[in-house]
N, C-alpha and C positions, 0 to 999 in steps of 0.2 A: 814226308810230312803231308798229311791230308788237308787240303783246302776245302772247306765247305761252309755253306751258310745254314741258317736254321731250317730251311725248307728244301734242301737239295741233297743229292747224294754226293759222296766224296768224288773228287776228280780222279780219273784213271790216266794212264800214260798217254792215251790218244787224245783225251780232252786237253791235257797240258800241251801237247804238240800243236793242237789246233789253236789254243790261246797264244802260244809263243809265235806261231806263224802270222796270226791276224794282228797282233800288236806290232809286228815288224812291217807288215804290209796289209793294211785294212782294205786295199782295193784288189787283193788277189781274187781271182775267179774261184768259184766253188770247185770247178774241175781241176784247176792247178793245185788248190789246197788239198783236195782229196788225193790226188796223185802224190803230192809231197809227203803225206802222212800215211799212205798205204791203205786208203779206203776207196770205195766207189762213191760216186757223186751223191746218191740219195742218203746213205747213212751219214755221210759227212755233213750234208745240209741239215739233217735232223739233229745232229749233235750241236751244230752252230746255233740253231734255233733254240735248243734246250739251254745252252749256255747263255744266250741272250735273255731268255725267259726267266732263268734262275738268277740273273743279275751279275754273272761273272763278266759279261761283256756289257759295259755301260753305254757304248755308242761307238761311232766311227767318225774320225775327224782328220783334217789335214793339218800337218805341222807347218806353221807359217814362219817366215824369217822376220823377226822383229825389226832388224835394222833396215830391211828393204821397205818396211811399212812406216819408217820414221819413228820407231820405238826402240832405238838401239841402246838406251840407258836403262840398266836394271838397278833398282834400289830396294834394299831390305830395310825395314823399319821395325825396331822392337818397341813395343808399347807396354807401358806399365800403367795399370789402373789405380785409382786412388783407394778403391775398396774392391774386394773380391766377393761379391754376392751373386746369386743366380740372376737377380734383376739387372744388375750392372752388366753381367756377361751377356744377357739377352739384348739389352740396350745397345751395347757395343757391336754385337754381331749384326743387328739390324742396320745400324748406322754405317758400318763399313761395306755392307752389301751394295750400297749405291755409289761408292767411290769410283770415279773413272780411272781406268788403267790399273786397277787392282787385279793382279793375276792370281794371288793366293793369300789366304789368311788362315793362320794356324794358332789355336790356343795351345800354349806350351806349359810345361812344368819347369820350374827353375827360378831364376832371378828376375824374370819379367813375365808378362801374361800372354802377349800375342806377338807373333812374327808375321809381318806383312811383306809381300813381294809385289812390287810395282814395275811396270814397263812403261817408260815415258820417253819423250823425244829428247829432252834436255833438262838441265837443272832448273831452268826457269819454270818449265811445266811442273816439275816435281814440287818446287817451292809453292806454286799456286795450289796444288793438291794438298800439301801439308798445311798451308794457312787456311784455305777455304773449307777443307773437309776434315782432316784429322784433328786439327786444333779445335774445331767446332764441336767435337763429340764430347758430351758431358761425361765426366768420370775418368778422363785420360789425365793421369798425373804427370807422365813423362814419356818422351820418345827419344830414341837414339837411331840415327840414320847411318847406313852403311852402303856406299856406292860401289858397285861391282866394276872393277878395272878390267877384268878378263874372265870370261866364262870358260872354265877349264873342262868341265863335264856337265852335260845336261841330258841325262838319260831319261827317256820316258818309258822304256820297257821294264816290266817287272820280272823277277826271276821265278818262272813257273815250272821250269824243268828240273 
């Protein structure tokens, strides 16, 4: 399967191995990366720069432990809007962008409109966010909350090989 964007060439096997290695260890040195995929340093670095420029690599970040940061409670909230119009969608998207502890927001197809993922310290903090932020957004008809009891799998790597 060829992965490509509008302004880039399809990925080859070497590009895919670079992407796989970098998503598993974004701090790998160029020399170690090049050796691991069978290139010399300069062509490897040129490929990484091209993959960055073409948008395949969006950035590099550290994965933090939410529990160590006092954010050990994960909560999913499904949101149903009272109307589904472009203006309501835009209003909702702008409003949720400012919600503290919001990790993800997805517009979905199905029985509700949005699925939110929040990382909070405890139920008291979630209740404050629900009351002060979510309930205050115009156009929200209903919410349903799901508290995560155990995180079974949280993979960040994409299947590129």
